[in-house]
N, C-alpha and C positions, 0 to 999 in steps of 0.2 A: 620579622626583623624589627628591632626597637628603633624608634626615631631618636636621633641624636640632637640635643638642644644645647646651645651655648649661651652663657650669660657673661656680663662684664662685672668685675668687682674692682673696688679701689685697690691701688698698689699697696697701701698700708695694710689692708685686710689680707691681701695675698701674702705679704711678708710674714704677718703674724701666723697665718695658717701653715706656711712653709716651716717656720720655726717649731711649731707644735708637732708637725709631721716628723721632722728630724729628731726631736727629743723622744717621741714615741718609738721611732725606729731604733734609736740607741738603747732604749729601755728593753725592747723585745730582743735585741741582739744580746744584751747582757744576761737575759734570762734563758737564752738558747732556744727561743721559739721560732726563729727564722732559719731557714736552711734545712739541712737533712736532720730530721728528727729521729733519733735512735733510742730505742728502749734500752734500759739498763740490762746488762747481762745477768742472766740467772745463774746462781751458784749451782755447780753440778750436784745432782742428787746423790745422797749417800747410798752406797750399795749395801746389800745385806751383810756381806762379809765385814765391811767397814763398821757397820752398826754393832755387830757381834763383838768385834775387836774393841770398840769403844766401851761397851758394857763390861767386857773382861778386864779392861784396864781400870775401870772404876771400882770393880769388885776387888781386884788385887790391891789397889791403893787404899782401900778401906774408907773411901769417901762415902758419905751418906747421901742418898738421893733426895732431892727436894722437888716439891711441886712447882710447876710453872706459875708465874705471877698471875696469870689469868684464872687459875684455879684456886688461888689463895683468897680467903675471905677477910 
């Protein structure tokens, strides 16, 4: 078991530390880091039928297919 030690600090230093702690807490709350951390919902995966329908619609509309940005040079 860890030994607990106490120290005394001036009241001015205590108030300064308290203000910094409050500001840091507000900052973390604004970022959503405190409390229940939830991962963003994943979009549902496209089914095979939905993919086929999407390609049929593209073919029927006559739109030209393009490469994804990461494949373009």
